[in-house]
C-alpha positions as CSV (number, residue, x, y, z in Angstrom):
1,X,17.6,-13.6,-6.6
2,X,17.4,-9.8,-6.0
3,X,13.9,-9.4,-4.5
4,X,12.1,-6.1,-4.3
5,X,11.2,-5.5,-0.7
6,X,7.5,-5.0,-0.1
7,X,5.4,-4.7,3.1
8,X,3.5,-7.8,4.1
9,X,0.3,-6.2,2.9
10,X,-0.9,-3.0,1.5
11,X,-2.3,-1.2,4.5
12,X,-6.0,-0.3,4.4
13,X,-6.6,3.4,5.0
14,X,-8.4,4.5,8.2
15,X,-12.1,4.0,8.6
16,X,-14.2,7.1,8.0
17,X,-16.0,8.3,11.1
18,X,-19.0,10.7,10.8
19,X,-19.8,13.0,13.7
20,X,-23.2,14.7,13.7
21,X,-24.6,17.5,15.8
22,X,-27.6,16.7,18.0
23,X,-29.0,13.5,19.5
24,X,-29.0,10.1,17.8
25,X,-32.0,7.9,18.0
26,X,-32.4,4.3,17.2
27,X,-33.2,5.1,13.6
28,X,-30.1,7.2,13.1
29,X,-27.9,5.5,10.5
30,X,-24.8,7.5,11.5
31,X,-25.2,6.3,15.1
32,X,-24.9,2.6,14.0
33,X,-22.1,3.5,11.7
34,X,-20.2,5.1,14.6
35,X,-21.0,2.0,16.7
36,X,-19.5,-0.1,14.0
37,X,-16.3,1.9,13.9
38,X,-16.0,1.6,17.7
39,X,-16.4,-2.2,17.6
40,X,-14.1,-2.4,14.6
41,X,-11.4,-0.5,16.6
42,X,-11.8,-3.1,19.3
43,X,-11.2,-6.0,16.9
44,X,-14.8,-7.0,17.0
45,X,-15.2,-7.2,13.2
46,X,-18.2,-9.4,13.0
47,X,-20.2,-7.2,15.4
48,X,-19.1,-4.1,13.5
49,X,-20.4,-5.7,10.3
50,X,-23.8,-6.1,11.9
51,X,-23.9,-2.4,12.9
52,X,-22.8,-1.2,9.4
53,X,-25.5,-3.4,7.8
54,X,-28.1,-1.9,10.3
55,X,-27.0,1.6,9.3
56,X,-27.5,0.7,5.6
57,X,-30.9,-0.8,6.2
58,X,-32.0,2.6,7.5
59,X,-30.1,4.5,4.8
60,X,-28.9,2.5,1.8
61,X,-27.1,5.5,0.5
62,X,-24.9,6.1,3.5
63,X,-21.5,6.3,1.8
64,X,-19.5,6.1,5.1
65,X,-21.3,2.9,6.2
66,X,-20.7,1.3,2.8
67,X,-17.0,2.2,3.0
68,X,-16.6,0.9,6.5
69,X,-18.4,-2.3,5.6
70,X,-16.1,-2.7,2.7
71,X,-13.0,-2.3,4.9
72,X,-14.4,-4.8,7.4
73,X,-15.0,-7.4,4.7
74,X,-11.5,-6.6,3.3
75,X,-10.0,-7.3,6.8
76,X,-11.9,-10.6,7.0
77,X,-10.6,-11.7,3.5
78,X,-14.1,-11.5,2.0
79,X,-12.8,-9.9,-1.1
80,X,-15.8,-10.3,-3.4
81,X,-18.1,-8.7,-0.8
82,X,-15.5,-6.0,-0.2
83,X,-15.3,-5.2,-3.9
84,X,-19.0,-4.8,-4.2
85,X,-19.1,-2.4,-1.3
86,X,-16.2,-0.4,-2.6
87,X,-18.0,-0.2,-6.0
88,X,-21.1,1.0,-4.2
89,X,-19.1,3.8,-2.6
90,X,-17.7,4.8,-6.0
91,X,-21.3,4.9,-7.4
92,X,-22.2,7.3,-4.6
93,X,-18.9,9.3,-4.7
94,X,-16.9,8.5,-7.9
95,X,-14.0,10.8,-6.9
96,X,-12.9,9.0,-3.8
97,X,-9.1,8.2,-4.0
98,X,-9.0,6.2,-0.7
99,X,-11.7,3.8,-2.0
100,X,-9.9,3.4,-5.3
101,X,-6.7,2.7,-3.4
102,X,-8.3,0.0,-1.3
103,X,-10.0,-1.5,-4.3
104,X,-6.7,-1.7,-6.1
105,X,-5.2,-3.5,-3.1
106,X,-7.9,-6.2,-3.4
107,X,-7.4,-6.5,-7.2
108,X,-3.6,-6.9,-6.6
109,X,-4.1,-9.7,-4.1
110,X,-6.5,-11.4,-6.5
111,X,-3.8,-11.3,-9.3
112,X,-5.9,-8.7,-11.3
113,X,-2.9,-6.5,-11.8
114,X,-4.3,-4.4,-14.7
115,X,-7.4,-3.6,-12.7
116,X,-5.2,-2.7,-9.7
117,X,-3.1,-0.4,-11.8
118,X,-6.1,1.3,-13.3
119,X,-7.6,1.9,-9.8
120,X,-4.3,3.3,-8.4
121,X,-3.8,5.5,-11.5
122,X,-7.2,7.0,-11.0
123,X,-6.4,7.5,-7.3
124,X,-3.3,9.6,-8.0
125,X,-5.1,11.6,-10.6
126,X,-7.5,12.6,-8.0
127,X,-4.9,13.0,-5.2
128,X,-1.5,13.7,-6.8
129,X,0.4,13.6,-3.4
130,X,-1.1,10.2,-2.5
131,X,2.2,8.5,-1.5
132,X,0.7,5.1,-0.7
133,X,-0.9,4.9,-4.2
134,X,2.3,6.0,-5.9
135,X,4.2,3.3,-4.0
136,X,1.6,0.6,-5.0
137,X,1.9,1.8,-8.6
138,X,5.7,1.7,-8.5
139,X,5.7,-1.8,-7.2
140,X,3.1,-3.0,-9.8
141,X,5.1,-1.4,-12.6
142,X,8.3,-3.1,-11.4
143,X,6.5,-6.5,-11.3
144,X,5.5,-5.8,-15.0
145,X,9.1,-4.8,-15.8
146,X,8.0,-1.3,-16.7
147,X,11.0,0.2,-14.8
148,X,10.8,3.7,-16.2
149,X,7.3,4.0,-14.9
150,X,8.3,2.4,-11.6
151,X,11.1,4.9,-11.1
152,X,8.7,7.8,-11.7
153,X,6.3,6.5,-9.1
154,X,9.0,5.8,-6.5
155,X,10.5,9.3,-6.9
156,X,7.0,10.7,-6.2
157,X,6.9,8.7,-3.0
158,X,10.3,10.0,-1.9
159,X,9.2,13.6,-2.5
160,X,6.6,13.0,0.2
161,X,8.6,10.5,2.3
162,X,12.3,11.0,1.8
163,X,13.2,8.7,4.7
164,X,11.4,5.6,3.3
165,X,14.0,2.9,3.3
166,X,11.9,0.4,1.4
167,X,11.1,2.8,-1.4
168,X,14.8,3.8,-1.7
169,X,15.6,0.1,-2.0
170,X,13.0,-0.5,-4.6
171,X,14.2,2.5,-6.6
172,X,17.7,1.2,-6.4
173,X,16.6,-2.1,-7.8
174,X,14.7,-0.4,-10.6
175,X,17.8,1.6,-11.5
176,X,19.9,-1.7,-11.5
177,X,17.4,-3.3,-13.8
178,X,18.0,-0.4,-16.3
179,X,21.8,-0.7,-15.9
180,X,22.0,2.6,-14.1
181,X,24.3,1.3,-11.5
182,X,25.6,4.6,-10.1
183,X,22.1,5.7,-9.4
184,X,21.3,2.3,-8.0
185,X,24.2,2.5,-5.6
186,X,23.3,5.9,-4.4
187,X,19.7,4.8,-3.6
188,X,20.7,1.6,-2.0
189,X,23.2,3.3,0.2
190,X,20.5,5.8,1.2
191,X,18.2,2.9,2.1
192,X,20.9,1.3,4.3
193,X,21.6,4.7,6.0
194,X,17.9,4.9,7.0
195,X,17.7,1.2,8.0
196,X,20.8,-1.0,7.9
197,X,19.0,-4.1,9.0
198,X,17.2,-5.0,5.8
199,X,19.3,-7.9,4.5
200,X,18.1,-7.8,0.9
201,X,19.2,-4.2,0.5
202,X,22.8,-5.3,1.2
203,X,22.4,-8.1,-1.4
204,X,21.0,-5.6,-4.0
205,X,24.0,-3.3,-3.3
206,X,26.4,-6.2,-3.7
207,X,24.9,-6.8,-7.1
208,X,25.3,-3.2,-8.2
209,X,28.9,-3.0,-6.9
210,X,29.8,-6.2,-8.9
211,X,28.4,-4.8,-12.0
212,X,30.6,-1.7,-11.5
213,X,33.7,-4.0,-10.8
214,X,33.9,-2.9,-7.2
215,X,34.7,-6.3,-5.8
216,X,35.9,-5.3,-2.4
217,X,32.7,-3.3,-1.7
218,X,30.6,-6.1,-3.1
219,X,32.2,-8.6,-0.8
220,X,31.6,-6.4,2.2
221,X,27.9,-6.1,1.3
222,X,27.7,-9.9,0.8
223,X,29.2,-10.5,4.3
224,X,26.6,-8.1,5.8
225,X,23.8,-9.8,3.9
226,X,24.9,-13.2,5.2
227,X,25.1,-12.0,8.8
228,X,21.7,-10.3,8.7
229,X,20.1,-13.3,7.0
230,X,21.4,-15.6,9.8
231,X,19.7,-13.3,12.4
232,X,16.3,-13.6,10.7
233,X,16.4,-17.4,10.2
């Protein structure tokens, strides 16, 4: 089976940190938000959650604390709680592409693909050069076999990140699915030039070569695929 390579998870975007001028007393919500970010950066997620909640008890409209709490819940796998916090952020600031991206990531992990696509579409409307959201959309479209749409999204990623081996691989697979084998071969070879250690890319290139009747090249790629697969097992 020719798999589309995908990272182990969709990375969450960096936590927002608010810096203020002047002192910070015990009733300063931004102080507790910053404390939460520090604890979060130390891997103390449960303690960070407590600080974010304390910030929100003082100021329930603190968008940054809601966002950071959502990310903390997301990291802990508390997806329902994270969704509610992300939605609160969007109520306070509807045009936040990073929040929409992270919300889409949860929907995708929860097999709510249409909701994920909607969130990512909105994210790239707000931030057209948002490479991570374009990649997520491309992968989602490919899973739905909407390969024309997937190709468009992957090309937008490569405008921003031309040396992204995984995106080149996925674009090559999308071209293969449409029978565009010359284009597929070009992209898969680019992927291998960037990172020659991804076994599945060699397998995908083997497939494209066979479809073109290039048996010797196909056999060479199959051999490389088998050698790399042994190293990872």
